[in-house]
Backbone as CSV, one residue per row, in Angstrom:
resi,resn,N_x,N_y,N_z,CA_x,CA_y,CA_z,C_x,C_y,C_z
1,MET,40.195,144.325,191.344,40.047,145.614,191.102,38.527,145.803,190.966
2,ALA,38.424,146.903,191.540,37.123,146.962,191.543,36.225,147.801,190.224
3,GLU,35.407,147.091,189.829,34.066,147.468,188.602,33.897,148.757,188.369
4,LYS,34.153,148.935,187.253,34.265,150.763,186.953,32.642,150.680,186.904
5,ALA,31.794,151.828,187.596,30.433,152.127,187.448,30.382,152.381,186.484
6,ILE,28.965,152.235,185.945,28.210,152.763,184.540,27.309,154.303,184.681
7,SER,27.965,155.308,184.176,27.428,156.209,183.998,25.563,155.944,183.907
8,GLY,24.742,156.916,184.381,23.316,156.174,184.138,23.021,154.603,184.347
9,ASP,23.614,154.073,185.198,23.450,152.407,185.176,22.104,152.800,186.203
10,SER,20.827,152.366,185.328,19.381,152.433,186.295,19.277,151.447,187.585
11,ILE,20.125,150.687,187.355,20.098,149.291,188.520,20.084,150.121,189.483
12,ALA,21.497,150.836,189.374,22.372,151.560,190.759,21.005,152.182,191.363
13,ILE,20.799,153.553,190.270,19.678,154.668,190.429,19.026,154.262,191.374
14,ASN,17.801,152.864,190.746,16.968,152.336,191.666,17.421,151.935,193.101
15,ARG,18.062,151.389,193.283,18.821,150.337,194.571,19.297,152.080,195.654
16,ARG,19.689,153.158,195.300,19.736,154.134,195.773,18.113,155.514,195.995
17,TYR,17.663,154.953,195.192,16.122,155.414,195.938,16.028,154.833,197.193
18,LEU,15.638,153.501,196.669,14.983,152.765,197.381,15.389,152.413,198.779
19,ASP,17.251,153.005,198.994,17.454,153.064,200.038,17.634,154.188,200.689
20,HIS,16.760,155.297,200.077,16.631,156.309,200.628,14.797,156.197,201.633
21,LEU,14.553,155.561,201.149,13.275,155.822,201.942,13.116,154.830,203.096
22,LEU,13.019,155.746,204.251,13.069,155.106,205.815,11.682,155.002,205.998
23,VAL,11.396,154.657,207.103,10.358,153.712,207.476,9.920,154.277,208.893
24,GLU,8.404,154.647,209.356,8.083,155.096,210.551,7.609,154.091,211.518
25,SER,7.871,153.792,212.283,7.515,152.953,212.903,5.638,153.036,213.979
26,ARG,4.892,151.963,213.782,3.542,152.686,214.145,3.057,151.024,215.378
27,ILE,3.621,150.519,216.025,3.594,149.183,216.422,2.247,149.631,217.722
28,VAL,2.535,150.361,218.333,1.271,150.615,219.178,0.001,150.004,218.594
29,GLY,-0.752,148.855,219.391,-1.447,148.609,218.584,-1.743,147.869,217.968
30,ALA,-0.955,147.822,217.419,-1.033,146.525,215.982,-0.911,145.107,215.782
31,VAL,-1.827,144.739,215.071,-2.341,143.213,214.733,-1.562,142.522,213.694
32,ARG,-1.820,140.728,213.497,-0.713,140.352,212.570,-1.385,140.551,211.498
33,PRO,-0.659,141.004,210.303,-1.456,141.380,209.307,-1.295,139.939,207.978
34,LYS,-2.433,140.322,206.903,-2.655,139.931,206.079,-2.344,139.891,204.911
35,THR,-1.865,139.343,203.875,-0.880,139.543,202.562,-1.873,139.060,201.631
36,ASP,-3.025,138.642,201.950,-3.926,138.553,200.829,-4.057,139.590,199.629
37,CYS,-3.468,138.617,197.938,-3.423,139.874,197.565,-5.197,139.630,195.982
38,SER,-5.974,140.217,195.755,-6.310,139.972,194.081,-6.131,140.379,192.896
39,LEU,-5.598,139.484,192.198,-4.861,140.046,190.673,-5.258,139.410,189.686
40,PHE,-6.278,140.071,188.731,-6.946,140.130,187.523,-7.430,138.850,187.886
41,GLY,-8.089,138.661,188.955,-9.055,138.295,189.349,-9.206,136.662,190.247
42,HIS,-7.723,136.766,191.005,-7.636,135.323,191.689,-6.830,135.716,192.548
43,VAL,-6.826,135.187,193.798,-6.385,135.549,194.895,-4.913,134.686,195.180
44,PHE,-4.408,135.685,195.624,-3.117,134.487,195.890,-2.474,134.928,197.616
45,SER,-2.097,134.603,197.906,-1.444,134.924,199.870,-0.281,135.406,199.787
46,THR,0.019,136.224,199.053,1.090,137.086,199.104,1.306,138.251,197.529
47,PRO,1.692,139.573,197.446,1.114,140.039,196.563,2.762,140.032,195.815
48,VAL,3.631,139.231,196.620,5.296,138.788,195.512,5.279,138.033,194.478
49,THR,4.745,138.756,193.203,4.874,137.648,192.048,6.204,137.459,191.181
50,THR,6.425,136.793,190.584,7.641,135.998,189.697,7.635,137.081,188.508
51,GLY,8.851,137.464,188.498,9.228,138.622,187.145,9.158,137.347,186.108
52,ALA,8.636,137.912,184.723,8.560,137.105,183.561,10.513,137.051,183.097
53,LEU,10.478,135.871,183.609,11.849,135.543,183.231,11.492,133.997,181.936
54,SER,12.768,134.225,181.255,12.680,132.890,180.188,13.696,131.673,180.130
55,HIS,13.910,131.204,179.636,14.831,130.443,179.043,15.518,129.550,180.715
56,LEU,15.004,129.245,181.861,15.318,129.226,183.174,15.720,127.745,182.903
57,GLN,17.273,127.427,183.702,17.421,126.159,184.311,16.764,125.656,185.438
58,PRO,16.418,124.854,186.357,16.247,123.505,185.543,14.891,123.248,184.397
59,GLY,14.257,124.422,184.307,12.951,124.603,183.592,11.914,125.451,183.979
60,MET,11.321,125.947,182.810,10.267,126.519,183.328,9.055,126.562,184.193
61,ASN,8.592,125.024,183.339,7.590,124.521,184.603,7.826,123.896,185.864
62,VAL,9.225,124.263,185.781,9.954,123.908,187.587,9.710,125.373,188.025
63,PHE,9.913,126.498,187.662,10.187,127.937,187.948,8.375,128.380,188.121
64,ALA,7.297,127.326,187.351,5.802,128.054,188.028,5.767,127.102,188.848
65,GLU,5.843,126.007,189.236,5.762,125.028,190.467,5.643,125.466,191.719
66,GLY,7.544,126.433,191.624,8.110,126.990,192.588,6.859,128.152,193.308
67,ALA,6.216,128.586,192.407,5.633,130.042,192.311,3.762,129.463,192.821
68,LYS,3.475,128.161,192.587,2.512,127.610,192.781,2.643,127.523,194.375
69,ARG,3.612,126.648,194.506,3.979,126.363,196.014,4.260,127.389,197.156
70,ALA,4.051,128.239,196.644,4.202,130.235,197.481,2.971,130.610,197.502
71,ASP,1.701,130.096,196.518,0.403,130.200,196.267,1.095,132.089,195.544
72,ALA,1.818,131.947,194.252,1.802,133.412,194.028,1.456,133.266,192.596
73,LEU,1.314,134.567,192.023,1.376,134.787,190.648,2.659,134.603,189.664
74,CYS,2.638,133.470,188.767,3.657,133.244,188.090,3.803,134.413,186.764
75,PHE,4.511,135.085,186.248,4.975,135.619,185.081,5.850,134.943,184.305
76,THR,5.579,134.429,183.274,6.398,134.076,182.319,6.670,134.854,180.876
77,GLY,8.136,134.550,180.447,8.558,135.290,179.523,8.372,134.695,177.851
78,MET,9.818,135.130,177.103,9.802,134.315,175.992,9.816,133.264,175.769
79,GLY,9.322,132.299,175.401,8.666,130.840,175.210,7.887,130.714,174.129
80,PRO,8.029,128.640,173.556,7.521,128.765,172.765,5.829,127.781,173.557
81,CYS,5.001,127.790,172.637,3.620,127.309,172.897,3.506,126.357,173.798
82,ASP,4.239,124.858,173.126,4.413,124.226,174.497,5.203,123.852,175.662
83,GLU,5.906,125.196,175.562,6.842,125.065,177.161,5.319,125.899,177.938
84,LEU,4.755,127.023,177.567,3.519,127.464,178.144,2.422,126.192,178.775
85,GLU,2.540,125.557,177.631,1.339,124.143,177.936,2.006,123.711,179.236
86,LYS,3.139,122.988,179.432,4.029,122.864,180.323,4.047,123.714,181.654
87,VAL,4.301,124.732,181.490,4.020,125.801,182.794,2.653,125.646,183.195
88,LEU,1.758,125.995,182.432,0.067,125.093,183.201,-0.125,124.460,183.479
89,GLN,0.846,123.411,183.217,-0.123,121.947,183.340,0.856,121.787,185.221
90,THR,0.978,121.986,185.411,1.723,122.426,187.047,-0.104,123.000,188.054
91,GLY,-0.595,123.734,186.930,-1.381,124.250,188.076,-1.326,125.608,188.740
92,ALA,-0.096,125.991,188.190,-0.009,127.492,188.810,-0.626,128.414,188.002
93,LYS,-1.202,129.753,188.649,-1.236,130.567,188.051,-0.681,131.489,187.489
94,VAL,-0.847,131.620,185.875,0.048,131.762,185.146,0.190,133.197,184.108
95,ALA,0.440,134.503,184.098,0.476,135.591,183.416,1.572,135.481,182.292
96,LYS,1.393,135.501,180.930,2.472,135.256,179.971,2.142,136.793,179.054
97,ILE,3.579,136.971,179.251,4.017,138.406,178.933,4.915,138.041,177.759
98,ILE,4.280,138.223,176.009,4.820,138.066,174.908,5.840,139.460,174.333
99,LYS,6.970,139.176,173.424,7.736,139.782,173.142,6.841,141.071,172.643
100,PRO,7.486,142.227,172.075,6.966,143.123,170.842,7.632,142.348,169.206
101,TYR,6.989,140.990,169.033,7.564,140.748,167.690,6.975,141.414,166.451
102,ALA,8.106,141.625,165.438,7.846,142.742,164.126,6.886,141.861,163.602
103,ASP,6.742,140.438,163.541,5.463,139.559,163.154,4.282,139.759,163.847
104,PRO,3.267,140.786,163.475,1.733,140.424,164.534,1.634,139.016,164.766
105,GLU,1.420,138.234,163.364,1.044,136.819,163.644,1.786,136.122,164.611
106,GLU,3.141,136.455,165.508,3.931,135.927,166.256,3.301,135.826,168.004
107,ILE,2.800,137.168,167.670,1.979,137.949,168.920,0.123,137.296,168.831
108,TYR,-0.244,137.219,168.181,-1.469,136.559,167.927,-2.080,135.166,168.152
109,SER,-0.439,134.533,167.699,-0.693,133.271,168.010,-0.194,132.650,169.558
110,ARG,0.523,133.736,170.223,0.561,133.315,171.611,-0.023,133.998,172.361
111,ILE,-1.067,134.553,172.467,-2.127,135.149,172.606,-3.339,133.869,172.814
112,ALA,-3.193,133.563,171.704,-4.215,132.116,171.433,-3.560,131.195,172.354
113,CYS,-2.396,131.026,172.450,-1.934,129.767,173.311,-2.347,129.937,174.753
114,ALA,-1.756,131.594,175.587,-2.038,132.013,176.379,-4.094,131.887,177.039
115,GLU,-4.541,132.135,175.997,-5.897,131.515,176.333,-6.391,130.021,176.091
116,GLN,-5.896,129.688,175.273,-6.000,128.138,175.073,-5.759,126.810,176.446
117,TYR,-4.675,127.475,176.872,-3.951,126.472,177.699,-3.889,127.008,179.384
118,GLY,-4.516,128.234,179.346,-5.589,128.920,180.630,-4.660,129.432,181.767
119,ALA,-3.717,130.698,180.832,-3.727,131.796,181.124,-3.775,132.595,181.897
120,VAL,-3.932,133.007,183.431,-4.945,134.252,183.608,-5.000,135.634,183.040
121,ALA,-3.793,136.172,182.609,-3.576,136.773,182.225,-2.645,136.837,181.314
122,VAL,-2.868,138.096,180.157,-1.490,138.065,179.086,-1.000,139.554,178.772
123,GLY,0.548,139.721,178.191,0.271,140.980,178.079,1.681,141.110,177.277
124,MET,2.167,142.277,177.133,3.841,142.674,175.942,4.318,143.306,177.040
125,ASP,5.982,143.233,176.190,6.920,143.716,177.173,7.327,145.256,176.143
126,VAL,6.507,145.935,175.854,6.955,146.950,174.729,8.519,147.482,175.188
127,GLU,8.977,147.601,176.272,10.230,148.127,176.438,11.327,147.594,175.440
128,HIS,11.194,146.187,174.976,12.564,145.205,174.551,12.370,145.508,172.961
129,SER,11.539,146.363,172.233,11.447,146.481,170.867,12.771,147.062,170.341
130,VAL,13.297,148.011,171.561,14.710,148.557,170.314,15.909,148.447,171.414
131,ASN,17.009,148.996,170.397,18.300,148.505,171.140,18.185,149.550,172.815
132,VAL,19.533,149.190,173.327,20.064,150.307,174.508,20.797,151.515,173.991
133,GLN,21.334,151.016,172.627,22.364,152.420,172.301,21.698,153.062,170.860
134,ASP,20.593,152.637,170.775,20.481,153.325,169.393,18.808,152.904,169.046
135,ASP,18.307,153.882,168.312,16.453,153.185,167.884,16.081,152.477,166.931
136,ARG,17.044,151.758,166.997,16.984,150.831,166.137,16.174,149.276,166.329
137,ASP,15.470,148.294,165.971,14.642,147.505,166.678,15.692,146.303,167.009
138,SER,15.521,145.689,168.067,16.121,144.743,168.989,15.919,143.158,168.008
139,VAL,16.963,142.115,168.288,16.493,140.691,168.041,16.897,140.326,169.179
140,VAL,16.184,139.036,169.257,15.899,138.373,171.113,15.780,136.870,170.726
141,VAL,16.845,136.588,170.961,16.797,135.108,170.435,16.674,134.460,168.614
142,GLY,17.034,135.556,168.018,16.902,134.815,166.614,15.428,136.001,165.798
143,TYR,14.624,136.298,166.985,13.285,137.209,166.131,13.641,139.127,166.223
144,ARG,13.192,139.151,165.447,13.070,140.752,165.273,11.875,141.130,166.116
145,MET,12.230,142.673,166.492,10.832,143.236,167.574,10.693,144.170,166.737
146,LYS,9.403,144.926,167.396,9.361,146.297,166.377,8.292,146.955,167.514
147,LEU,8.442,148.195,167.888,7.785,149.086,168.734,6.433,149.297,167.992
148,PRO,5.329,148.327,168.867,4.169,148.676,168.301,3.965,150.343,168.095
149,THR,3.085,150.457,167.474,1.980,151.621,167.225,1.009,151.020,168.276
150,LEU,-0.052,152.784,168.582,-0.985,152.590,169.749,-1.682,152.004,169.379
151,ASP,-1.992,151.915,167.698,-3.033,151.258,167.065,-2.949,149.884,167.275
152,LYS,-1.629,149.482,167.262,-1.664,148.075,166.967,-1.586,147.296,168.577
153,LEU,-1.206,148.283,169.215,-1.451,148.068,170.721,-2.574,147.719,170.988
154,LYS,-3.641,148.427,170.449,-4.904,148.690,171.037,-5.549,147.259,170.547
155,ALA,-5.113,147.136,169.121,-6.024,145.925,168.112,-5.382,144.256,169.080
156,TYR,-3.920,144.301,169.594,-3.804,143.212,170.814,-4.567,143.489,171.908
157,VAL,-4.835,144.366,172.652,-5.649,144.286,173.727,-6.913,143.987,173.255
158,ARG,-7.623,144.230,172.029,-9.214,143.864,171.701,-9.092,142.321,171.043
159,ALA,-8.012,141.872,171.127,-7.728,140.382,170.671,-7.666,139.894,171.440
160,ALA,-7.313,139.776,173.024,-7.571,138.977,174.000,-8.373,139.076,174.611
161,LYS,-9.117,137.572,175.120,-10.280,137.474,176.210,-9.852,137.371,177.560
162,LEU,-8.252,137.729,177.415,-7.903,137.725,179.091,-7.401,139.287,179.112
163,PRO,-7.063,139.582,180.843,-6.688,140.779,181.044,-5.505,141.155,180.775
164,PHE,-5.285,142.373,179.916,-4.102,142.579,179.355,-3.239,143.430,180.112
165,VAL,-1.747,143.466,179.796,-1.049,143.913,180.701,0.126,144.841,180.124
166,ILE,0.666,145.482,180.072,1.848,146.097,179.301,2.987,146.369,180.601
167,LYS,4.427,145.736,180.056,5.086,145.954,180.789,6.026,146.904,180.293
168,GLY,6.714,147.484,181.222,7.523,149.113,180.408,6.992,150.476,180.519
169,ALA,5.757,150.263,181.233,5.378,151.578,181.247,6.288,152.280,182.719
170,LEU,6.363,153.578,182.173,7.210,154.237,183.520,6.964,155.692,183.310
171,SER,5.390,155.969,183.318,5.330,157.294,183.282,3.723,157.424,183.813
172,VAL,3.506,158.763,184.352,1.875,159.106,184.496,1.710,158.915,183.200
173,LYS,2.285,159.366,181.658,1.504,159.519,180.423,0.923,158.464,180.104
174,ASP,1.891,157.125,180.222,2.616,155.982,179.734,1.004,155.235,180.414
175,ALA,1.220,155.396,182.038,-0.268,154.883,182.452,-1.866,155.231,182.304
176,LEU,-1.644,156.150,181.512,-2.884,156.962,181.436,-3.263,156.276,179.957
177,THR,-2.532,156.114,178.761,-2.669,155.927,177.703,-2.935,154.007,177.998
178,CYS,-2.361,153.151,178.800,-2.691,152.111,178.828,-4.099,152.114,179.385
179,ALA,-4.486,152.209,180.221,-5.511,152.900,180.732,-6.843,152.764,179.629
180,GLU,-7.002,153.809,178.873,-7.394,154.086,177.939,-7.502,153.539,176.580
181,ILE,-6.655,152.509,176.499,-6.755,151.218,175.236,-7.268,150.604,176.022
182,GLY,-7.737,150.157,177.228,-8.359,148.517,178.053,-7.734,147.913,178.791
183,CYS,-6.158,148.216,178.712,-5.255,147.413,179.817,-6.187,147.340,181.047
184,ALA,-5.412,146.190,181.497,-6.188,145.742,183.066,-5.076,146.096,183.932
185,GLY,-3.923,146.201,183.736,-2.621,146.269,184.323,-1.293,146.540,184.034
186,ILE,-0.566,147.437,184.599,0.877,148.243,183.829,1.618,147.131,184.815
187,ILE,2.745,146.979,184.292,4.037,146.175,185.084,5.263,147.775,185.412
188,LEU,5.238,148.446,186.171,6.291,149.445,185.702,7.921,148.863,186.162
189,SER,8.513,149.055,184.813,10.089,148.403,184.456,10.494,149.057,183.442
190,HIS,11.775,149.320,183.143,13.009,149.593,182.665,13.757,148.492,181.961
191,HIS,13.201,146.873,182.205,13.907,145.858,181.767,15.393,146.036,182.286
192,ASN,15.920,146.183,183.250,16.421,145.634,183.750,18.137,146.620,183.572
193,GLY,17.149,147.621,182.899,18.515,148.673,183.132,18.726,149.372,181.754
194,LEU,17.844,148.403,180.417,17.448,149.020,179.122,17.776,150.634,178.909
195,MET,16.882,151.007,179.839,16.934,152.460,179.862,17.777,153.506,180.373
196,ARG,18.717,153.834,180.278,20.058,154.245,181.254,18.945,155.553,181.912
197,TRP,19.406,156.112,183.096,19.185,157.186,183.480,17.200,157.292,184.228
198,ALA,16.781,155.395,184.051,15.457,156.014,184.196,15.376,156.230,185.753
199,VAL,13.422,156.504,185.785,13.655,157.204,186.586,12.698,155.800,187.844
200,PRO,13.394,155.785,188.490,13.198,154.293,189.821,11.203,154.728,190.089
201,PRO,11.019,152.993,189.337,9.644,152.743,189.915,9.014,153.446,190.899
202,ALA,9.306,152.954,191.781,8.687,153.948,193.169,8.553,155.241,193.946
203,MET,9.565,155.744,192.693,9.289,157.102,192.934,8.206,157.840,191.918
204,LEU,7.709,157.065,190.869,6.089,157.301,190.431,5.512,156.934,190.759
205,LEU,5.319,156.119,192.091,4.276,155.380,192.374,3.254,156.198,192.383
206,GLN,3.102,157.153,193.523,2.004,157.829,194.183,1.617,158.610,192.909
207,ASP,2.305,159.397,192.134,1.784,160.262,190.544,0.473,159.203,190.038
208,ILE,1.389,157.722,190.042,0.605,156.905,188.974,-0.764,156.700,189.417
209,ARG,-0.502,156.135,190.780,-1.934,155.357,191.477,-3.011,157.295,191.820
210,LYS,-2.719,158.253,191.710,-3.395,159.321,191.999,-4.170,159.632,190.747
211,ALA,-3.376,159.250,189.761,-3.718,159.606,188.056,-4.516,158.719,187.417
212,VAL,-4.435,157.261,188.015,-5.301,156.078,187.224,-6.280,155.814,188.493
213,GLY,-6.080,156.084,189.307,-7.072,155.221,190.350,-7.069,153.727,190.815
214,ASP,-8.013,153.301,190.491,-7.916,152.069,190.700,-8.477,151.312,189.291
215,SER,-8.749,151.824,188.515,-8.529,151.157,186.610,-7.499,150.062,186.076
216,LEU,-6.391,150.635,187.051,-4.973,149.218,186.485,-4.624,148.756,188.002
217,THR,-4.277,147.634,187.621,-3.602,147.133,188.293,-2.232,147.442,188.379
218,VAL,-1.686,148.131,189.209,-0.078,148.524,188.955,1.154,147.554,190.097
219,ILE,2.102,147.113,188.850,2.775,145.960,189.439,4.413,147.004,189.650
220,VAL,5.263,146.967,190.576,6.402,147.542,190.288,7.522,146.236,190.290
221,ASP,8.493,146.311,189.176,9.308,145.296,188.672,10.774,145.641,188.579
222,GLY,11.947,144.921,189.174,12.875,145.262,188.949,13.372,145.914,189.959
223,GLY,14.866,145.553,190.799,15.002,146.096,192.087,14.578,145.746,193.436
224,ILE,13.427,144.306,193.504,12.947,144.432,194.693,13.661,143.429,195.343
225,ALA,14.676,143.767,196.648,15.575,142.778,196.700,15.201,142.053,198.022
226,ASP,14.263,142.446,198.470,13.337,141.681,199.733,11.955,142.451,200.195
227,GLY,11.834,141.550,200.702,10.504,141.703,201.641,10.252,143.582,201.785
228,PHE,11.254,144.271,202.701,11.000,145.014,202.844,11.084,146.653,201.845
229,ASP,11.765,145.777,200.591,11.894,146.767,199.215,10.542,146.612,198.927
230,ALA,9.913,145.324,198.802,8.218,145.329,198.664,7.300,146.718,199.810
231,PHE,7.190,146.408,200.737,6.681,146.862,201.494,6.398,148.595,201.164
232,LYS,7.803,149.074,200.816,8.286,150.403,200.284,7.123,150.579,198.833
233,ALA,7.156,149.798,198.514,6.842,149.947,196.815,5.136,149.921,197.644
234,LEU,4.170,148.839,198.028,3.109,148.492,198.474,2.528,149.906,198.991
235,ALA,3.663,150.633,199.747,2.873,151.283,200.829,2.978,152.873,199.637
236,LEU,3.391,153.056,198.548,3.406,154.073,197.956,2.117,153.675,196.657
237,GLY,1.798,153.003,196.533,0.889,152.291,195.565,0.707,151.403,194.643
238,ALA,1.575,150.436,194.856,1.841,149.440,194.143,0.682,148.626,194.686
239,ASP,0.158,147.950,193.784,-0.622,146.441,194.231,-0.324,145.381,194.643
240,ALA,1.339,144.609,193.805,2.026,144.039,193.256,3.522,144.320,193.419
241,VAL,4.689,143.201,193.485,5.574,143.503,193.239,6.149,142.286,192.371
242,SER,7.017,142.445,191.536,7.125,141.177,190.815,9.015,141.204,190.652
243,VAL,9.544,139.921,191.298,11.165,139.363,191.796,11.239,138.881,190.319
244,GLY,12.654,138.767,190.481,13.236,138.190,189.342,13.994,137.632,189.477
245,ARG,15.635,138.453,189.761,16.793,138.046,189.705,16.875,137.392,191.335
246,PRO,16.408,137.632,191.940,16.622,137.093,193.581,16.350,135.323,193.260
247,LEU,15.129,134.958,192.480,15.123,133.422,192.041,15.080,132.833,191.424
248,MET,16.515,133.221,190.938,17.502,132.515,189.759,18.157,131.698,190.426
249,GLU,19.019,132.250,191.518,20.054,131.075,192.104,19.320,129.908,192.558
250,PRO,18.238,130.517,193.614,17.622,129.226,194.374,17.085,128.517,193.566
251,LEU,16.322,128.904,192.457,16.144,127.543,191.414,16.753,126.887,190.792
252,LYS,18.152,127.282,190.747,19.156,126.784,190.099,19.401,125.298,191.744
253,GLU,19.681,126.108,192.247,19.900,125.078,193.840,18.778,124.400,193.672
254,LYS,17.746,124.775,193.857,17.179,123.623,195.054,15.931,123.514,194.246
255,GLY,15.557,124.400,193.009,14.584,123.950,191.989,13.090,124.452,192.578
256,ALA,12.065,124.071,192.391,10.992,124.657,192.966,10.929,125.392,194.538
257,ASP,11.475,123.791,195.197,11.731,124.752,196.885,12.470,125.937,196.744
258,GLY,13.194,126.022,196.307,14.157,127.158,196.238,13.323,128.489,196.039
259,VAL,12.561,128.737,194.610,11.729,129.284,194.547,10.566,129.987,195.530
260,SER,9.961,128.972,195.733,8.605,128.668,196.516,9.431,129.524,198.199
261,GLU,10.801,128.700,198.769,10.804,129.433,199.999,11.551,130.799,199.816
262,THR,11.820,131.095,198.743,12.568,132.711,198.530,11.307,133.423,198.765
263,ILE,10.084,133.184,197.977,8.671,133.988,198.118,8.154,134.137,199.325
264,ARG,8.243,133.311,199.923,7.675,132.782,201.352,9.153,133.586,201.994
265,GLN,10.177,133.849,201.902,11.027,134.632,203.013,10.173,136.106,202.268
266,PHE,10.607,136.484,200.920,10.132,137.619,200.825,8.794,138.390,201.539
267,THR,7.916,137.373,201.374,6.466,137.674,202.011,6.498,137.717,203.797
268,ASP,7.119,137.124,204.452,7.588,137.308,205.961,8.079,138.772,206.124
269,GLU,9.161,138.842,205.394,9.638,140.423,205.867,8.256,141.180,205.378
270,LEU,7.772,141.316,204.307,6.867,142.503,203.992,5.411,141.947,205.627
271,LYS,5.145,140.958,205.726,4.601,140.733,206.870,5.040,141.547,208.521
272,ALA,6.855,141.694,208.848,7.203,141.760,209.377,6.955,143.439,209.657
273,MET,7.161,144.041,208.043,7.323,145.445,207.975,5.784,145.744,208.462
274,MET,4.886,145.520,207.771,3.674,145.859,207.610,3.022,146.015,209.883
275,LEU,3.598,144.607,210.416,3.249,144.404,211.475,3.763,145.723,212.287
276,ARG,4.732,146.250,212.115,5.897,147.550,212.709,5.257,148.744,212.205
277,THR,4.392,148.666,211.317,3.823,149.771,210.969,2.302,149.245,211.056
278,GLY,1.808,149.149,211.814,0.119,148.895,212.196,-0.682,148.897,210.665
279,SER,-0.461,148.237,209.993,-0.820,147.752,208.625,-1.636,146.559,208.448
280,PRO,-3.164,146.211,209.014,-3.238,144.761,209.035,-3.325,144.016,207.693
281,ASP,-3.557,145.132,206.721,-3.612,144.174,205.162,-2.915,145.470,204.318
282,LEU,-3.118,144.647,203.003,-2.494,145.692,202.007,-2.832,146.400,201.560
283,LYS,-4.466,146.817,201.765,-5.250,147.925,201.337,-4.915,148.966,202.389
284,HIS,-4.807,148.789,203.645,-4.402,149.305,204.860,-2.828,149.483,205.115
285,ILE,-1.926,149.793,204.167,-0.632,150.326,204.395,-0.703,152.220,203.935
286,ASP,-0.515,152.688,205.411,-0.221,154.114,204.782,0.488,154.894,204.464
287,PRO,0.719,155.442,203.112,1.910,155.765,202.628,2.865,157.229,203.453
288,SER,2.037,157.315,204.507,2.805,158.713,205.552,3.314,158.137,206.086
289,VAL,3.778,156.368,206.553,4.749,155.982,207.181,6.253,156.274,206.356
290,ILE,5.849,156.236,204.913,7.181,156.684,203.913,7.683,157.473,203.945
291,HIS,9.518,158.220,204.614,9.562,159.456,204.756,11.111,159.269,203.869
292,PRO,11.129,160.139,202.659,12.284,160.142,201.889,13.175,161.288,202.913
293,VAL,14.366,160.681,202.342,15.550,161.341,203.211,16.611,161.744,201.987
294,ASN,17.477,162.409,202.457,18.325,163.361,201.419,20.124,163.349,202.680
295,TRP,20.615,162.466,202.162,21.811,162.383,203.735,22.690,163.350,202.990
């Protein structure tokens, strides 16, 4: 029996939107593309980053090792300081995303750990602070969350000696606010459908880029299923894309090799689209190659 569709399924809505973005060919005179990408002061071979995942098997350090082998930025999610230490001992470049804990000391201690062990950035996934069906604080693995006030967010940004990233921004208004309080970047995300009827991140990209210019690094999270999706997001204004679920099975099956092979596959698919659209590098992808259609 077919699974019943959920009204307002943001994951399905995002998929439909990405599928209605068509790409024109500009291959005459095209050159082999480069995918070098600068994020938070570091250069990577690809704009495909890992998602800020948590509690993975065979281990978050194995996950990070896979990102390192692909020369990709590794975002990590919830986890204790000793786990982060092991992750960073792989030599991967890691950005630590912290939950919006109700206890501010939990947040400050994790910021300190990220700084101590050598993360390249730190941030917070503010969208995970409240439940899906009501406005009550969520509880994640036994920890109570709380939606931070703007003053609290400003304090966390000021406390961090690393670039600070907000995960969960999904509007021009939020992007501008993040820029105003001193954030280095935003991750456009509805946390795998936590918000029903959420606007697809790619739909907002051009407006957000126009509003913030180069003042923020803009990363798209959620629903990027391959390098072709990645190209669409980058063409519309993203600096990078974040990939989570597509890495989980490869991690289980092949460990670090599975993660690195998947990121490289996405990057190869991205290069294919860049070649066919006359895009020599990430800074010169022309958004006019994208054509939204309504069937």
